[in-house]
C-alpha positions in Angstrom: -98.7 -24.6 4.5 -97.0 -27.0 6.8 -97.4 -24.6 9.7 -101.2 -24.5 9.1 -101.3 -28.3 9.1 -99.3 -28.4 12.3 -101.5 -25.8 14.0 -104.7 -27.6 13.0 -103.4 -31.0 14.4 -102.1 -29.3 17.5 -105.4 -27.6 18.2 -107.4 -30.8 17.5 -105.2 -32.7 19.9 -106.3 -30.4 22.7 -110.0 -31.5 22.3 -111.3 -34.5 24.2 -111.1 -37.9 22.4 -114.1 -38.7 20.2 -114.6 -35.0 19.3 -114.0 -33.9 15.7 -112.4 -30.7 14.6 -113.6 -28.9 11.6 -111.3 -27.1 9.2 -112.6 -24.8 6.5 -111.0 -24.8 3.1 -109.4 -21.5 2.1 -109.9 -21.8 -1.6 -111.7 -18.9 -3.2 -115.0 -19.3 -4.8 -115.7 -17.5 -8.1 -117.2 -14.0 -7.5 -120.4 -15.0 -9.4 -121.3 -17.8 -7.0 -122.1 -17.2 -3.4 -121.4 -20.6 -1.9 -119.8 -21.5 1.4 -116.8 -23.9 1.4 -117.4 -27.4 2.6 -115.9 -28.2 6.1 -113.3 -31.0 6.3 -113.6 -33.3 9.3 -110.3 -34.2 11.0 -110.2 -36.7 13.8 -109.0 -35.2 17.1 -106.8 -37.9 18.4 -106.0 -41.2 16.8 -106.9 -44.0 19.2 -104.9 -47.3 19.1 -106.9 -50.5 18.5 -104.6 -52.6 20.7 -102.5 -52.2 23.8 -99.2 -53.2 22.1 -97.1 -51.1 19.7 -94.8 -52.6 17.1 -91.4 -50.9 17.1 -88.2 -51.7 15.3 -85.1 -53.1 17.0 -83.4 -49.7 16.8 -86.3 -47.9 18.5 -86.4 -50.6 21.1 -82.7 -50.0 21.9 -83.2 -46.2 21.9 -86.2 -46.6 24.2 -84.1 -48.7 26.6 -81.0 -46.4 26.7 -82.4 -43.0 26.1 -86.1 -43.3 27.2 -87.7 -42.0 30.3 -85.7 -42.7 33.5 -82.5 -43.8 31.7 -79.1 -43.5 33.3 -77.2 -42.1 30.3 -77.6 -38.4 31.2 -76.7 -38.7 34.9 -73.7 -40.9 34.0 -72.6 -38.3 31.4 -72.9 -35.6 34.1 -70.8 -37.7 36.5 -68.1 -38.3 33.9 -67.9 -34.6 33.1 -67.6 -33.8 36.8 -64.9 -36.3 37.4 -62.9 -35.1 34.4 -63.3 -31.4 35.5 -62.1 -32.3 39.1 -59.1 -34.2 37.6 -58.3 -31.0 35.7 -58.3 -29.0 39.0 -56.0 -31.6 40.5 -53.6 -31.4 37.6 -53.6 -27.6 37.8 -52.8 -27.8 41.5 -49.9 -30.1 40.8 -48.6 -27.6 38.3 -48.8 -30.0 35.3 -50.3 -27.7 32.7 -49.9 -30.2 29.8 -52.1 -32.8 31.5 -54.5 -30.2 32.7 -55.0 -29.0 29.1 -55.6 -32.6 28.0 -58.2 -33.0 30.8 -59.9 -29.8 29.8 -60.2 -31.0 26.2 -61.6 -34.3 27.5 -64.1 -32.3 29.6 -65.3 -30.5 26.4 -65.8 -33.9 24.7 -67.6 -35.4 27.7 -69.8 -32.4 28.0 -70.6 -32.4 24.3 -71.5 -36.1 24.4 -73.7 -35.4 27.5 -75.6 -32.6 25.7 -76.0 -34.9 22.6 -77.5 -37.6 24.9 -79.9 -35.0 26.4 -81.1 -34.0 22.9 -81.5 -37.6 21.9 -83.4 -38.4 25.0 -85.8 -35.6 24.3 -86.5 -36.9 20.8 -86.9 -40.5 22.1 -89.3 -39.4 24.8 -91.3 -37.4 22.2 -91.5 -40.5 20.1 -92.6 -42.6 23.1 -95.4 -40.0 23.9 -96.5 -40.1 20.2 -96.8 -43.9 20.4 -98.6 -43.7 23.8 -95.9 -45.7 25.6 -95.5 -43.0 28.3 -98.2 -40.6 29.5 -98.2 -37.0 28.3 -98.6 -35.0 31.5 -99.5 -31.8 29.7 -102.2 -33.3 27.4 -105.5 -32.3 29.1 
């Protein structure tokens, strides 16, 4: 049921603003009657009344640090690269214990970077839903 609701809203979002999508009810009519089900009108795209959007403090912080063009992901990639290069230096010196510690630190840095990437995707999806950044693929 949720999938049908999602598909109907997704298909209605592809229509130009101002158009209305119709969705027919799937309830069965009794066999004795020969009536058509009534169409239900769904607005295609909700249009904001104002240019400003009220967001919470947490969303504001998330938009600043994980939104579009944030530096968190490149910084995480840089830290992961530095730790990996430090591991190679320790291997070259022959210090296997420190090299193992650096490899563990690399795994942690890489995990944090991937978590930041996923968070950034969710934040950008929220920003697109609020209309704060343009959706390039919404024709």
